[in-house]
C-alpha positions as CSV (number, residue, x, y, z in Angstrom):
1,M,-16.1,-16.0,-24.3
2,N,-13.4,-15.0,-26.9
3,L,-13.7,-12.4,-29.5
4,A,-14.0,-15.4,-32.5
5,G,-17.3,-16.8,-30.1
6,L,-18.1,-13.5,-29.7
7,K,-18.4,-12.6,-33.5
8,T,-20.2,-16.2,-34.3
9,L,-22.8,-15.5,-31.4
10,S,-23.4,-12.0,-33.6
11,W,-23.6,-13.7,-36.6
12,D,-26.0,-15.5,-35.4
13,L,-28.7,-13.6,-33.7
14,W,-28.4,-11.3,-37.0
15,S,-29.3,-14.2,-39.5
16,R,-32.1,-15.2,-37.1
17,Q,-33.5,-11.5,-37.4
18,V,-33.2,-10.9,-41.0
19,G,-35.1,-14.7,-41.4
20,G,-37.4,-13.2,-38.5
21,V,-38.3,-10.2,-40.6
22,M,-37.9,-12.1,-44.1
23,R,-40.8,-14.1,-43.0
24,L,-43.2,-11.9,-41.5
25,E,-42.7,-9.8,-44.8
26,L,-43.0,-12.9,-47.3
27,K,-46.4,-13.1,-45.6
28,R,-47.3,-10.0,-46.0
29,I,-46.8,-9.5,-49.6
30,V,-47.8,-12.7,-50.6
31,F,-51.2,-12.9,-49.3
32,T,-52.2,-8.8,-49.5
33,R,-55.3,-7.9,-51.5
34,R,-53.5,-4.7,-52.8
35,A,-50.9,-7.4,-54.9
36,W,-53.3,-9.0,-57.5
37,W,-52.3,-6.0,-60.2
38,I,-48.8,-7.4,-59.3
39,Y,-50.2,-11.1,-60.2
40,L,-51.9,-9.4,-63.1
41,L,-48.8,-7.9,-64.6
42,A,-46.9,-11.8,-64.3
43,L,-49.7,-13.7,-65.6
44,A,-50.8,-11.1,-68.3
45,P,-48.0,-12.3,-70.8
46,V,-48.5,-16.0,-69.8
47,A,-52.0,-15.8,-70.9
48,L,-51.2,-14.2,-74.3
49,L,-48.6,-16.2,-75.2
50,G,-50.8,-19.5,-74.4
51,L,-53.2,-18.2,-76.3
52,H,-51.2,-17.6,-79.2
53,S,-49.9,-21.5,-79.1
54,L,-53.3,-22.7,-79.2
55,V,-54.6,-20.7,-81.7
56,M,-51.5,-21.8,-83.8
57,T,-51.8,-25.3,-82.9
58,R,-55.4,-25.3,-84.8
59,K,-54.3,-23.4,-88.1
60,R,-51.1,-23.4,-90.5
61,S,-48.1,-21.7,-88.9
62,F,-46.6,-19.5,-91.4
63,H,-43.3,-18.7,-89.2
64,S,-40.7,-20.3,-87.6
65,I,-39.3,-21.2,-83.8
66,A,-36.6,-18.8,-84.4
67,E,-39.2,-15.4,-85.2
68,D,-41.2,-16.6,-82.2
69,G,-37.9,-16.3,-80.6
70,V,-37.6,-12.7,-81.8
71,V,-40.9,-12.0,-80.7
72,F,-40.3,-13.2,-77.2
73,A,-37.1,-11.2,-76.7
74,T,-39.1,-8.1,-78.0
75,I,-42.1,-8.7,-75.3
76,F,-39.1,-9.3,-72.5
77,Q,-37.4,-5.8,-73.8
78,L,-40.7,-3.6,-74.0
79,F,-43.2,-5.4,-71.5
80,Y,-41.4,-7.5,-69.0
81,L,-38.4,-5.2,-68.5
82,R,-39.8,-1.6,-68.9
83,M,-43.5,-2.4,-67.6
84,A,-44.2,-5.7,-65.1
85,I,-41.1,-5.8,-63.7
86,F,-40.7,-2.1,-63.3
87,F,-44.2,-1.6,-61.7
88,G,-44.1,-4.8,-59.9
89,C,-40.9,-3.7,-58.2
90,V,-42.8,-0.3,-57.1
91,G,-45.4,-1.9,-55.6
92,V,-43.2,-4.0,-53.4
93,F,-40.5,-2.3,-52.5
94,F,-42.1,0.9,-52.0
95,S,-44.0,-0.3,-49.7
96,L,-41.9,-2.3,-47.4
97,I,-41.3,0.9,-45.5
98,R,-44.0,3.3,-46.3
99,G,-46.8,1.3,-46.6
100,E,-46.1,0.1,-43.0
101,V,-45.8,3.9,-42.3
102,L,-49.4,4.6,-43.6
103,E,-50.7,1.7,-42.0
104,K,-49.0,3.0,-38.8
105,T,-47.1,0.0,-37.9
106,I,-43.3,0.4,-38.2
107,H,-43.0,1.5,-35.4
108,Y,-43.8,-2.2,-33.8
109,Y,-39.9,-2.9,-36.0
110,L,-38.3,0.3,-34.6
111,L,-39.2,-0.6,-31.0
112,A,-37.9,-3.9,-31.5
113,P,-34.6,-4.7,-30.5
114,I,-32.9,-5.3,-34.0
115,R,-30.5,-2.7,-36.2
116,R,-32.1,-1.1,-38.8
117,E,-29.6,-2.1,-41.2
118,L,-30.8,-5.5,-41.1
119,L,-34.4,-4.4,-40.8
120,V,-33.5,-3.2,-44.4
121,A,-31.8,-6.6,-45.1
122,G,-34.8,-8.5,-44.6
123,K,-37.4,-6.5,-45.8
124,Y,-35.2,-5.9,-48.8
125,L,-35.0,-10.1,-49.0
126,A,-38.4,-10.8,-48.8
127,G,-39.4,-8.3,-51.8
128,L,-36.4,-9.6,-53.6
129,T,-38.1,-13.5,-53.2
130,A,-41.2,-12.4,-54.3
131,T,-40.9,-10.5,-57.4
132,V,-37.9,-13.1,-58.7
133,S,-40.6,-15.8,-58.1
134,Y,-43.8,-13.5,-59.7
135,F,-41.6,-12.7,-62.9
136,A,-39.1,-15.6,-63.1
137,A,-42.3,-17.9,-63.1
138,S,-43.9,-15.8,-66.1
139,V,-40.7,-15.6,-68.0
140,T,-40.2,-19.8,-67.7
141,A,-44.2,-20.5,-68.8
142,G,-44.3,-17.5,-71.0
143,F,-41.1,-18.5,-73.0
144,L,-42.2,-22.1,-73.3
145,L,-45.8,-21.6,-74.3
146,I,-44.6,-19.1,-77.0
147,S,-43.4,-22.4,-79.3
148,A,-45.1,-25.1,-78.0
149,H,-47.1,-25.6,-80.8
150,F,-44.1,-26.8,-83.2
151,G,-44.4,-29.9,-80.5
152,Q,-41.3,-31.7,-80.4
153,A,-39.3,-29.9,-82.5
154,Y,-39.7,-26.7,-80.2
155,W,-38.4,-29.3,-77.3
156,D,-35.7,-30.5,-79.4
157,Y,-34.9,-26.9,-79.5
158,V,-35.0,-25.8,-75.9
159,F,-33.3,-28.9,-74.8
160,R,-30.4,-30.3,-77.5
161,G,-30.5,-26.7,-79.1
162,P,-29.8,-22.9,-77.9
163,G,-33.0,-22.7,-76.2
164,L,-32.4,-23.7,-72.4
165,G,-29.5,-21.0,-72.9
166,Q,-31.5,-18.2,-73.9
167,L,-34.2,-19.5,-70.8
168,G,-31.1,-18.5,-68.8
169,W,-29.9,-15.4,-69.6
170,Y,-33.9,-14.3,-69.3
171,L,-34.4,-15.6,-66.0
172,L,-30.3,-13.6,-65.0
173,S,-31.9,-10.5,-66.4
174,T,-34.7,-11.5,-64.3
175,V,-33.1,-11.3,-61.1
176,L,-30.9,-8.7,-62.1
177,A,-33.9,-6.1,-62.7
178,C,-35.7,-7.3,-59.4
179,A,-32.6,-6.7,-57.4
180,G,-31.5,-2.8,-59.3
181,Y,-35.0,-1.6,-59.3
182,G,-35.9,-3.4,-55.7
183,A,-32.7,-1.6,-53.9
184,A,-33.3,1.6,-56.3
185,F,-37.3,1.9,-54.7
186,L,-36.3,0.4,-51.3
187,L,-34.5,3.7,-51.1
188,L,-37.0,5.6,-52.2
189,G,-39.3,4.9,-50.1
190,L,-37.4,5.7,-47.2
191,R,-37.2,9.1,-48.9
192,F,-40.4,9.7,-50.4
193,R,-44.3,10.0,-48.8
194,N,-46.0,9.2,-52.4
195,P,-44.0,6.9,-54.8
196,M,-45.2,8.5,-58.0
197,I,-43.8,11.1,-58.8
198,P,-40.0,9.4,-58.1
199,A,-41.5,6.3,-60.1
200,A,-42.3,8.5,-62.7
201,L,-38.8,9.8,-63.4
202,V,-37.2,6.6,-62.7
203,L,-39.4,5.5,-65.7
204,L,-38.6,8.5,-67.8
205,W,-35.1,7.8,-67.4
206,E,-34.6,4.4,-68.2
207,T,-37.2,4.3,-71.0
208,N,-35.7,7.5,-73.0
209,N,-32.4,6.8,-71.9
210,W,-31.7,6.0,-75.4
211,L,-31.9,9.4,-76.5
212,L,-29.0,10.5,-74.2
213,P,-25.6,10.9,-74.5
214,G,-23.7,7.7,-74.4
215,V,-22.1,8.3,-71.1
216,A,-25.6,9.1,-69.3
217,Q,-27.0,5.7,-70.9
218,R,-24.5,3.9,-69.1
219,I,-26.2,5.3,-65.5
220,S,-29.0,3.3,-65.8
221,I,-30.2,-0.2,-64.7
222,V,-31.9,-1.0,-68.5
223,Y,-28.7,-0.3,-70.1
224,Y,-27.1,-2.9,-68.9
225,L,-29.8,-5.4,-69.0
226,K,-30.0,-4.8,-73.2
227,S,-26.4,-6.3,-73.2
228,L,-27.4,-9.8,-71.2
229,A,-30.5,-10.4,-73.8
230,P,-29.5,-13.7,-75.7
231,V,-31.8,-12.9,-79.1
232,A,-31.2,-8.9,-80.4
233,V,-34.7,-7.1,-80.8
234,P,-35.1,-5.7,-84.5
235,K,-35.5,-1.8,-84.4
236,H,-38.1,-0.1,-86.9
237,N,-38.9,3.2,-84.8
238,V,-37.8,5.9,-87.3
239,L,-37.1,8.0,-83.8
240,L,-34.4,5.4,-83.6
241,L,-32.6,7.5,-86.1
242,L,-32.2,9.9,-83.4
243,A,-30.8,7.5,-81.3
244,I,-26.9,7.3,-79.7
245,D,-25.9,3.9,-79.6
246,P,-23.1,3.6,-77.1
247,G,-22.5,-0.3,-78.1
248,A,-23.4,-3.2,-75.7
249,S,-21.5,-3.1,-72.4
250,P,-19.5,-6.7,-71.9
251,V,-21.4,-9.4,-70.3
252,W,-19.2,-9.5,-67.0
253,L,-19.5,-5.8,-66.8
254,A,-22.9,-5.7,-67.2
255,I,-23.4,-8.2,-64.4
256,A,-20.7,-6.5,-62.1
257,G,-22.0,-2.7,-62.8
258,L,-25.7,-4.1,-61.6
259,L,-24.4,-6.0,-58.7
260,A,-22.6,-2.7,-57.6
261,L,-25.5,-0.7,-57.9
262,T,-27.9,-2.7,-56.6
263,L,-25.0,-2.8,-53.3
264,C,-24.2,0.9,-53.3
265,L,-28.0,1.5,-53.0
266,L,-28.5,-1.2,-50.3
267,A,-25.8,0.8,-48.6
268,L,-27.5,3.9,-48.9
269,A,-31.1,2.7,-47.9
270,A,-29.5,1.0,-44.8
271,L,-27.9,4.9,-43.9
272,R,-31.0,6.4,-44.5
273,A,-32.8,3.8,-41.8
274,R,-30.7,4.7,-39.4
275,R,-32.2,8.1,-39.4
276,F,-35.5,7.5,-40.2
277,E,-38.6,8.1,-37.9
278,A,-42.1,7.5,-38.7
279,A,-44.1,10.4,-38.5
280,Y,-47.6,9.4,-38.5
281,T,-48.9,12.5,-38.4
282,E,-47.7,13.9,-41.9
């Protein structure tokens, strides 16, 4: 067999191994009882926005579709990015490796004839598929519900106006957030036994980076995600007078930067996985 044939055979084997790990991990992520709070994080804003729309249909509305758009942008920035997606990624990605160590099942993977890098890739893709599915569905449902009480005027806004484009940017931000935070917490799961301390440090950095110098603000995921926001969020907090505004990043740079950061984190996770050993006695 020539070199090209060997490469094709290797890629075929690797893709099947990654796919096999991905399918196994998806079953474990989606059907585990411990995932109930992640479902709750995804469903909570949908329930509230649906209730808002239901109440508004029973009374005269004193706001506009544009004002609802600002409300949704605020919810997306403050709840989805800084809470729901962040903690959802902590719960899913940190446990991909560390959870199996605690359950004393990781050795089945480590003894299998599969490269550690492929194991990391399969687990990461499973976690990414699950989290994107949860939160993309939540964002879509919330966006469509928040102004549903306007009736046909809102559907014209969505399908004939800027609404569908705004939803696309929200979904892109959701995917990039899951990808970036997922890669970060997968790497941390290979390094730390307890997720509380590293997750708390990352959360402090991400939520308070607006108080840091402009250069430091750019070393965060949420800074680039804010640059993709289709609707600006008003700033009413008096503490923002202390903030340093480095300006929004260009859209192309925000997307490229987040993808590059994700790939770097995954590369570090793959290198860490090569030396990873399960110590059940810890």
